[in-house]
C-alpha positions, -999 to +999 in steps of 0.1 A: -439-501-218-399-485-228-393-451-212-388-427-238-357-410-234-356-368-235-335-359-266-300-349-262-288-313-268-252-315-285-228-300-273-208-281-283-168-257-278-161-223-274-182-202-298-165-172-321-174-144-290-166-163-263-130-171-280-124-135-288-134-125-250-108-156-240-083-135-257-092-103-251-086-114-212-054-135-215-040-107-237-045-080-205-031-103-179-003-108-200+003-071-203-004-063-169+012-090-154+045-101-175+063-064-163+055-069-128+067-108-131+097-093-150+103-064-120+100-089-092+121-114-109+150-085-114+147-075-075+151-110-063+181-111-084+190-080-069+183-086-032+199-120-038+235-097-049+243-092-011+247-126-005+266-130-036+295-105-017+291-119+016+292-155+002+328-141-020+337-123+018+327-156+040+353-183+014+380-160+014+382-156+055+377-199+053+402-202+028+428-183+046+424-206+079+418-238+060+453-236+040+468-216+067+480-187+044+469-148+039+447-143+015+429-119-003+392-109-022+399-091-054+369-075-066+368-073-106+346-051-132+334-060-161+316-033-189+284-029-178+285-054-155+289-058-118+318-065-099+326-098-095+356-116-068+386-133-072+399-153-042+439-156-040+461-171-017+492-160-005+524-179+020+541-159+046+571-181+043+575-173+007+600-144+017+585-114+002+558-100+022+517-103+008+509-074-005+494-060-035+526-053-052+535-088-046+544-118-076+536-147-053+503-147-047+483-176-064+457-172-100+433-187-115+463-211-136+489-210-112+492-221-072+512-192-049+549-192-040+560-219-022+528-240-015+524-278-011+503-301+000+465-290-003+476-252-009+502-267-040+466-276-061+451-248-053+438-223-080+426-190-073+384-187-070+370-165-101+333-156-097+317-137-128+285-113-115+266-119-150+230-132-125+231-102-107+212-071-128+233-049-145+244-016-135+215+004-149+191-013-125+215-021-096+241+005-082+269-012-063+291+007-047+325-002-027+339+013+005+369+028-001+362+032-036+393+043-043+402+004-039+395-030-050+408-055-022+404-071+015+429-092+030+429-118+054+456-134+079+460-170+085+433-170+117+408-151+094+411-117+107+414-085+084+450-083+077+457-047+098+487-037+080+469-034+050+452+003+039+423+014+022+407-025+021+375-028+011+354-033+042+317-027+031+296-032+000+265-008-004+231-023-027+209+003-038+182+000-067+184+015-094+171+028-123+130+005-124+143-012-098+139+019-075+114+015-049+111-029-062+135-034-030+156-018+003+188-009-002+216-033+019+250-036+028+277-062+034+299-053+059+332-066+079+341-070+112+375-070+121+373-105+128+366-111+092+329-118+096+307-108+070+279-092+077+247-084+061+227-050+071+197-029+062+215+011+063+183+028+063+172+007+091+160+028+119+179+032+153+176+003+177+166-023+141+185-051+148+194-051+104+207-015+111+247-011+096+269-006+122+280+031+124 
């Protein structure tokens, strides 16, 4: 005898109602998730801004020691942009003091005056802040606000002979990012080391900024 197989029912795809329900659910997920994802990405970029400025300080210090020269990090602002930075070198044997009015500093296209060897190949390092959130989402404050540079000695220390140097950068959420991340700061020690800290941390917290 032959076994009789039961008839198989044809299987179809999604019905029209199921497809419509799926589209509605997808629309809800997009409406809720996309703004949150955008805010998360912006907050992540803002949090990384502290590292951007800490890296600038660290590179300026390291270049001074590497080239046995004075260096400076100059903050450069663009329209509706956060401050970027530029690192210049200057040699003491050039005959003029390496101050803010000296023309012996390197530039993005020329070496420092009197430079020889590897230093003669150095051109000022420039980094823009295009990857940072705009000023409407992140507030970057230089301390003191009336200056735009910090100077390092060949030993990597802060040059005490210069006045009104930027020794701290504060970063705080603004606009749509308020409450998305904590305010932070990058502080320079007299030894030229950059420290990232939290101004709002409680007393005794190791992350608290030095007073």
